[in-house]
C-alpha positions as CSV (number, residue, x, y, z in Angstrom):
1,M,-192.4,11.4,-44.7
2,E,-191.6,9.2,-47.7
3,K,-192.2,12.0,-50.1
4,D,-190.0,14.3,-48.0
5,L,-187.2,11.8,-48.2
6,K,-187.4,11.4,-51.9
7,K,-187.6,15.2,-52.4
8,M,-184.5,15.6,-50.2
9,Y,-182.4,13.6,-52.6
10,R,-183.5,15.6,-55.6
11,T,-183.2,19.0,-54.0
12,V,-180.3,21.2,-55.4
13,V,-178.7,23.0,-52.4
14,S,-177.5,26.5,-52.9
15,D,-173.9,27.0,-51.7
16,H,-172.2,30.0,-50.2
17,F,-168.7,29.2,-51.3
18,P,-166.9,32.1,-53.1
19,D,-166.7,32.3,-56.9
20,R,-162.9,32.4,-56.7
21,L,-160.6,30.6,-54.4
22,S,-156.8,31.3,-54.0
23,I,-154.2,29.1,-52.3
24,T,-150.8,30.6,-51.7
25,F,-147.7,28.4,-51.5
26,G,-144.9,30.8,-50.6
27,D,-144.5,33.1,-53.6
28,V,-146.9,31.2,-55.8
29,T,-150.6,31.6,-55.8
30,L,-153.0,29.0,-57.3
31,E,-156.2,30.5,-58.6
32,Y,-159.4,28.4,-58.7
33,R,-162.8,29.2,-60.3
34,K,-166.1,27.7,-59.0
35,K,-168.0,25.7,-61.5
36,T,-171.7,26.2,-62.1
37,W,-173.9,24.9,-64.9
38,K,-177.2,26.0,-66.4
39,I,-179.2,22.8,-66.2
40,T,-182.8,22.1,-67.1
41,Q,-184.5,20.2,-64.3
42,N,-187.1,17.5,-65.0
43,N,-189.8,20.0,-64.3
44,G,-188.5,22.2,-67.1
45,E,-187.0,24.8,-64.7
46,I,-183.5,26.0,-65.7
47,V,-181.2,26.2,-62.6
48,E,-177.7,27.6,-62.6
49,Q,-175.9,25.9,-59.8
50,G,-172.8,23.9,-59.0
51,L,-173.0,20.6,-57.2
52,R,-176.4,19.3,-56.2
53,Y,-175.0,18.8,-52.7
54,G,-172.0,17.3,-51.0
55,E,-171.7,13.7,-49.7
56,N,-175.2,14.0,-48.1
57,P,-178.3,16.0,-48.8
58,G,-178.1,19.3,-47.0
59,Q,-174.3,19.6,-47.2
60,E,-173.3,22.6,-49.3
61,A,-170.4,21.8,-51.6
62,A,-168.6,23.4,-54.5
63,L,-166.4,22.3,-57.4
64,Y,-163.4,24.4,-58.3
65,E,-161.3,24.3,-61.5
66,L,-157.6,25.3,-61.4
67,V,-157.3,28.3,-63.8
68,N,-154.0,30.0,-63.0
69,G,-150.7,29.4,-61.3
70,N,-147.9,26.9,-61.9
71,L,-146.6,25.3,-58.7
72,V,-143.1,23.8,-58.3
73,L,-142.0,22.7,-54.9
74,G,-138.5,21.2,-54.8
75,E,-138.1,19.1,-57.9
76,C,-141.9,18.4,-58.1
77,E,-143.9,20.3,-60.7
78,F,-147.6,19.9,-60.0
79,I,-150.3,19.8,-62.6
80,S,-150.9,23.0,-64.4
81,P,-154.1,24.8,-65.6
82,G,-155.6,23.6,-68.8
83,M,-155.5,20.0,-67.9
84,G,-159.0,19.8,-66.4
85,L,-161.0,16.6,-66.6
86,V,-164.0,16.5,-64.2
87,S,-163.4,20.0,-63.0
88,S,-163.6,21.5,-66.5
89,L,-167.1,20.1,-67.3
90,V,-169.3,22.6,-69.1
91,E,-173.1,22.3,-69.9
92,E,-172.5,20.7,-73.3
93,D,-170.5,17.9,-71.6
94,M,-173.5,17.1,-69.4
95,I,-175.5,15.5,-72.2
96,Q,-178.1,14.5,-69.7
97,A,-177.8,16.0,-66.2
98,G,-180.3,13.6,-64.7
99,K,-181.0,14.7,-61.1
100,H,-178.2,17.2,-61.3
101,P,-174.7,15.9,-60.4
102,G,-173.6,15.8,-56.7
103,K,-170.2,15.5,-55.1
104,I,-170.1,11.7,-55.0
105,N,-171.2,11.4,-58.7
106,L,-168.2,13.5,-59.8
107,T,-165.7,11.9,-57.3
108,D,-166.7,8.5,-58.6
109,V,-166.0,9.7,-62.2
110,D,-162.6,11.1,-61.0
111,N,-161.5,7.9,-59.3
112,G,-162.6,5.9,-62.4
113,L,-160.3,8.1,-64.5
114,N,-157.6,7.6,-61.8
115,V,-157.7,3.9,-62.6
116,L,-158.3,4.2,-66.4
117,K,-155.2,6.3,-66.9
118,F,-153.2,3.1,-66.6
119,L,-155.5,1.0,-68.8
120,M,-155.8,2.9,-72.1
121,D,-154.4,0.1,-74.3
122,K,-157.6,-1.8,-74.5
123,P,-161.4,-1.1,-74.2
124,T,-161.9,-0.9,-70.5
125,A,-164.8,-0.2,-68.1
126,V,-164.6,0.7,-64.4
127,I,-167.8,0.7,-62.3
128,L,-167.6,2.5,-59.1
129,K,-169.8,2.8,-56.0
130,H,-169.0,5.2,-53.1
131,N,-165.7,6.0,-54.6
132,N,-164.4,2.4,-54.9
133,P,-164.3,0.2,-57.9
134,C,-166.8,-2.7,-57.6
135,G,-166.0,-4.1,-61.0
136,A,-163.3,-3.4,-63.7
137,A,-162.5,-5.3,-66.9
138,S,-160.8,-5.0,-70.2
139,A,-161.9,-6.8,-73.3
140,D,-161.7,-6.8,-77.1
141,S,-164.8,-4.5,-77.3
142,L,-166.2,-1.8,-75.0
143,A,-169.6,-3.6,-74.7
144,R,-167.8,-6.8,-73.6
145,A,-165.7,-4.9,-71.1
146,F,-168.8,-3.3,-69.6
147,E,-170.6,-6.6,-69.3
148,R,-167.6,-8.3,-67.6
149,A,-167.2,-5.4,-65.2
150,Y,-170.9,-5.3,-64.3
151,R,-171.1,-9.1,-63.8
152,A,-168.1,-9.0,-61.5
153,D,-170.5,-7.5,-58.9
154,R,-174.0,-7.0,-60.1
155,V,-175.3,-6.1,-56.6
156,A,-172.8,-3.3,-56.0
157,A,-173.0,-2.0,-59.6
158,F,-176.7,-1.3,-59.1
159,G,-177.0,2.5,-59.1
160,G,-173.3,2.9,-59.7
161,C,-171.1,5.0,-62.0
162,V,-169.4,3.5,-65.1
163,V,-166.4,5.2,-66.6
164,L,-165.3,4.1,-70.1
165,N,-162.1,4.7,-72.0
166,R,-163.6,4.5,-75.5
167,P,-166.5,6.3,-77.3
168,V,-169.8,4.7,-76.6
169,N,-171.2,2.8,-79.6
170,K,-174.7,1.5,-80.1
171,E,-173.8,-2.0,-78.9
172,T,-172.4,-0.7,-75.7
173,A,-175.3,1.8,-75.2
174,E,-177.8,-1.0,-75.6
175,V,-176.1,-3.2,-73.0
176,I,-175.7,-0.3,-70.5
177,A,-179.4,0.7,-71.0
178,N,-180.4,-2.7,-69.5
179,Y,-179.1,-1.8,-66.1
180,Y,-179.8,0.9,-63.5
181,L,-176.8,3.2,-63.2
182,E,-176.5,6.8,-61.9
183,V,-173.7,8.0,-64.2
184,V,-172.1,7.1,-67.5
185,A,-168.9,8.9,-68.4
186,A,-167.0,8.5,-71.7
187,P,-164.9,10.5,-74.1
188,E,-167.6,10.6,-76.7
189,Y,-171.0,9.2,-77.7
190,E,-171.6,8.0,-81.3
191,D,-174.7,8.9,-83.2
192,G,-177.8,7.3,-81.8
193,T,-176.3,6.2,-78.5
194,V,-177.6,9.1,-76.4
195,D,-181.2,8.4,-77.4
196,I,-180.7,4.8,-76.2
197,L,-179.2,5.9,-72.9
198,K,-181.8,8.7,-72.3
199,K,-184.5,6.1,-71.9
200,R,-183.4,6.3,-68.2
201,R,-184.2,9.9,-67.6
202,D,-182.3,10.2,-64.3
203,L,-179.1,8.8,-65.8
204,R,-176.3,11.4,-65.8
205,I,-174.6,11.1,-69.2
206,I,-171.3,12.9,-69.1
207,R,-168.6,13.5,-71.8
208,I,-165.0,13.9,-70.6
209,K,-163.1,15.2,-73.6
210,R,-159.6,14.4,-72.5
211,I,-160.2,10.7,-71.7
212,D,-158.3,9.8,-74.9
213,R,-155.2,11.5,-73.4
214,L,-155.5,10.0,-69.9
215,A,-152.2,8.2,-70.2
216,E,-150.5,11.6,-70.0
217,Y,-151.8,11.9,-66.4
218,R,-149.8,8.9,-65.2
219,T,-146.8,11.0,-64.3
220,L,-148.5,14.2,-63.3
221,R,-148.8,15.1,-59.6
222,F,-151.6,17.2,-58.0
223,V,-151.7,18.7,-54.5
224,D,-153.8,16.4,-52.2
225,F,-155.6,18.1,-49.3
226,K,-157.0,16.4,-46.2
227,S,-159.1,18.6,-44.0
228,L,-159.1,17.9,-40.2
229,I,-162.0,18.4,-37.8
230,D,-160.1,21.2,-36.0
231,G,-159.9,23.2,-39.3
232,G,-156.3,22.1,-40.0
233,I,-155.2,20.7,-43.3
234,I,-152.7,18.0,-44.2
235,V,-151.1,18.6,-47.7
236,Q,-149.3,15.9,-49.6
237,Q,-148.1,15.1,-53.1
238,S,-150.4,12.7,-55.0
239,P,-148.8,9.3,-55.5
240,L,-147.1,8.1,-58.6
241,C,-147.2,4.4,-59.6
242,R,-143.7,3.1,-60.3
243,V,-144.9,-0.2,-61.8
244,L,-146.0,0.5,-65.4
245,T,-144.8,-2.7,-67.2
246,P,-143.9,-6.2,-66.1
247,D,-140.2,-5.1,-66.4
248,D,-140.8,-3.0,-63.3
249,F,-141.7,-6.1,-61.2
250,I,-139.2,-7.0,-58.5
251,L,-138.5,-10.7,-58.0
252,P,-138.5,-11.3,-54.2
253,E,-135.2,-12.2,-52.6
254,V,-134.6,-11.6,-48.8
255,K,-132.2,-12.8,-46.1
256,H,-133.4,-14.2,-42.8
257,N,-131.2,-15.8,-40.1
258,G,-128.3,-16.3,-42.6
259,R,-130.5,-17.9,-45.3
260,V,-131.5,-16.4,-48.6
261,Y,-135.2,-16.9,-49.6
262,R,-136.0,-16.5,-53.3
263,I,-139.3,-17.0,-55.1
264,N,-139.0,-20.1,-57.2
265,R,-141.3,-19.2,-60.1
266,K,-141.7,-16.1,-62.2
267,P,-145.2,-15.2,-63.4
268,T,-146.2,-16.4,-66.8
269,D,-147.1,-13.8,-69.4
270,A,-150.8,-14.2,-68.7
271,E,-150.2,-13.9,-64.9
272,A,-148.1,-10.8,-65.4
273,R,-150.9,-9.2,-67.5
274,D,-153.4,-9.9,-64.7
275,L,-151.0,-8.8,-61.9
276,L,-150.4,-5.5,-63.8
277,F,-154.1,-5.0,-64.4
278,G,-154.9,-5.7,-60.7
279,W,-152.1,-3.3,-59.5
280,F,-153.6,-0.5,-61.7
281,V,-157.1,-1.1,-60.3
282,E,-155.6,-1.1,-56.8
283,Q,-154.6,2.5,-57.3
284,G,-158.3,3.4,-56.9
285,V,-159.2,1.2,-54.0
286,T,-159.5,2.3,-50.4
287,S,-156.9,0.7,-48.1
288,N,-156.4,-1.8,-46.6
289,S,-157.4,-3.7,-49.6
290,V,-156.9,-7.0,-51.4
291,L,-158.2,-7.8,-54.9
292,Y,-158.5,-11.0,-57.0
293,V,-158.2,-10.7,-60.8
294,K,-158.7,-13.2,-63.6
295,D,-158.4,-12.6,-67.3
296,E,-158.2,-8.8,-66.8
297,C,-161.4,-8.7,-64.8
298,T,-161.9,-8.3,-61.0
299,V,-163.2,-11.4,-59.3
300,G,-163.4,-10.1,-55.7
301,I,-162.5,-6.7,-54.2
302,G,-162.0,-6.2,-50.5
303,T,-161.8,-2.6,-49.4
304,G,-161.1,-0.4,-46.4
305,E,-160.3,-3.0,-43.7
306,Q,-158.0,-2.7,-40.7
307,D,-156.2,-6.0,-41.0
308,R,-154.8,-7.7,-44.1
309,V,-155.8,-11.3,-43.5
310,G,-159.3,-10.1,-42.8
311,V,-159.6,-8.1,-46.0
312,A,-158.2,-11.1,-48.0
313,E,-160.9,-13.2,-46.5
314,I,-163.6,-10.6,-47.2
315,A,-162.5,-10.5,-50.9
316,V,-162.9,-14.3,-51.0
317,F,-166.3,-14.1,-49.5
318,K,-167.4,-11.5,-52.0
319,A,-166.0,-13.5,-54.9
320,Y,-168.1,-16.5,-53.8
321,Q,-171.2,-14.3,-53.3
322,K,-170.9,-12.6,-56.7
323,Y,-170.2,-15.8,-58.5
324,A,-173.3,-17.4,-57.0
325,D,-175.3,-14.3,-57.8
326,A,-174.2,-14.3,-61.5
327,L,-174.9,-18.0,-61.8
328,C,-178.3,-17.6,-60.2
329,F,-179.3,-14.7,-62.5
330,D,-178.1,-16.6,-65.6
331,R,-180.1,-19.7,-64.6
332,Y,-183.2,-18.3,-63.0
333,G,-183.4,-14.6,-63.9
334,I,-183.3,-13.6,-60.2
335,S,-180.6,-12.5,-57.8
336,Y,-179.1,-15.0,-55.3
337,K,-180.6,-13.1,-52.4
338,E,-184.1,-13.3,-54.0
339,L,-183.6,-17.0,-54.4
340,E,-182.4,-17.3,-50.8
341,L,-185.5,-15.5,-49.6
342,A,-187.9,-17.5,-51.8
343,V,-186.4,-20.8,-50.4
344,R,-186.6,-19.6,-46.8
345,K,-190.3,-18.8,-47.4
346,G,-190.9,-22.1,-49.0
347,E,-191.8,-20.6,-52.4
348,K,-188.9,-22.3,-54.2
349,P,-187.3,-25.7,-53.6
350,K,-184.2,-25.7,-51.5
351,E,-182.5,-27.8,-54.2
352,M,-182.3,-24.8,-56.4
353,K,-180.1,-22.9,-53.9
354,Q,-178.2,-26.0,-53.0
355,E,-177.3,-26.5,-56.7
356,I,-176.0,-22.9,-57.0
357,D,-174.0,-23.2,-53.7
358,E,-172.4,-26.5,-54.7
359,E,-171.4,-25.3,-58.1
360,T,-170.0,-22.1,-56.6
361,V,-167.9,-24.1,-54.1
362,R,-166.6,-26.4,-56.9
363,A,-165.5,-23.3,-58.9
364,K,-164.1,-21.7,-55.7
365,G,-166.1,-18.5,-56.6
366,G,-164.1,-18.1,-59.8
367,L,-160.9,-17.7,-57.9
368,Q,-159.1,-20.8,-59.3
369,G,-156.4,-19.5,-61.6
370,A,-156.8,-15.9,-60.4
371,V,-154.0,-13.6,-59.1
372,M,-154.0,-11.9,-55.8
373,V,-153.2,-8.1,-55.4
374,S,-152.4,-6.4,-52.1
375,D,-151.9,-2.7,-51.6
376,G,-149.6,-3.2,-48.6
377,F,-147.1,-5.9,-47.6
378,F,-148.2,-9.1,-45.9
379,P,-147.1,-8.9,-42.2
380,F,-147.5,-12.7,-41.9
381,R,-148.1,-15.6,-44.3
382,D,-151.7,-16.0,-43.2
383,G,-152.8,-13.3,-45.6
384,V,-151.3,-14.9,-48.7
385,D,-152.4,-18.3,-47.5
386,V,-156.0,-17.2,-47.9
387,G,-155.6,-16.7,-51.6
388,I,-153.4,-19.8,-52.0
389,R,-156.2,-22.0,-50.5
390,E,-158.6,-20.7,-53.2
391,G,-156.3,-21.5,-56.0
392,V,-154.6,-18.3,-56.9
393,T,-151.5,-18.8,-59.0
394,A,-149.6,-15.5,-58.6
395,V,-149.4,-12.6,-56.1
396,I,-148.3,-9.0,-56.3
397,Q,-147.6,-6.9,-53.2
398,P,-145.1,-4.2,-52.2
399,G,-142.8,-6.3,-50.1
400,G,-140.9,-4.9,-47.1
401,S,-142.2,-7.0,-44.2
402,V,-139.8,-8.5,-41.7
403,R,-141.5,-11.7,-42.5
404,D,-141.2,-11.5,-46.3
405,W,-139.2,-14.8,-46.0
406,E,-142.3,-16.5,-44.6
407,V,-144.5,-15.2,-47.4
408,I,-142.0,-16.4,-50.0
409,E,-141.9,-19.8,-48.4
410,A,-145.7,-20.0,-48.5
411,C,-145.8,-19.2,-52.2
412,N,-142.9,-21.6,-53.0
413,E,-144.7,-24.4,-51.2
414,A,-147.7,-23.9,-53.5
415,N,-145.7,-23.2,-56.6
416,V,-147.3,-19.7,-56.7
417,A,-145.5,-16.9,-58.5
418,M,-145.0,-13.6,-56.6
419,V,-143.6,-10.2,-57.4
420,F,-142.9,-7.1,-55.3
421,T,-143.7,-3.6,-56.5
422,G,-141.3,-1.9,-54.1
423,Q,-144.1,0.6,-53.4
424,R,-147.3,0.4,-51.5
425,A,-150.6,1.8,-52.8
426,F,-152.5,3.1,-49.8
427,K,-155.4,5.3,-50.4
428,H,-157.5,6.9,-47.6
């Protein structure tokens, strides 16, 4: 049974989707071509196939590249052929195919690019798991950016996908090779780096040639399809982020019962930098979500919850857990969960865990001095109060709640800066 399960995850599923796909919008037809690749398997067999499988083994799936048709609806011109990123991959770009790429591998890369298109000014790494960022960081070097992103959530990053916005150099390759990842995607790989990365034979090493031009994609829309269980489809424009610089922030000012409520403090330059970084990462996080960011690195990411105060609390919980884990690994070379189990079994003294816990609480899980990012408005002050209690110094959120005045009041009481974006960032 165990062998069957392992084989299931390595089996490339043949698909029966057509080689060509056409979608007609009135008088305009978009033409798509199915992507297949000739890939040498670990057993030496050469297989020409598209995706390994869909979201789960046994699910047939196909990747299509837009090859013809320029769509304009109203005043919106959608992305044209020749701009392919993930969908234009060829064999040479799959420097090492590993177990053969599946749907989730490529959608993780795609969502990483979706975040990185806003973060091209500095070396930046985004690590994703199940199509959500679990760690993102910018730094003065690519290796440092990767290390910070990985340490933001070592547990979730295990077996994840890292997308980088600079060519991989030897320093970065050596750091990456220390960890178990499923995918590494970058614009290029310098001499000697691929040999370092190939030490993990199942690692998918992918080159995305247009990463250096990702900033061009900030203002390009694509057609976003959502398929329904009855066979229907919802079609929408992809979103555009209106906040690209601190000059785009809106300082909160609302009226309630005849009184004007204004935020007392503008963000400092450092806070504005982190607010902007967090808002860009937020573009790739499943809603409802709340993030905490410090020094251009995620501290805690809460994703996909049904209530805002709940996801703010979950992100705090994760920040504490990840801080304790990093502390434990640095000090004892094991994860926090391994230490917890060893203490429970009596194999290690409880004082070891107690020391980690106390230090984590004193540091508030690294949240002191962080900023708080919310993809939707706070319907009540209880959501923002969660971050304020942990020591956040600034908040970014869309605004637009009937109780914005209450949230402004909460921030002013704590001398916390806050800005509105005038736009929510839901992603489902």
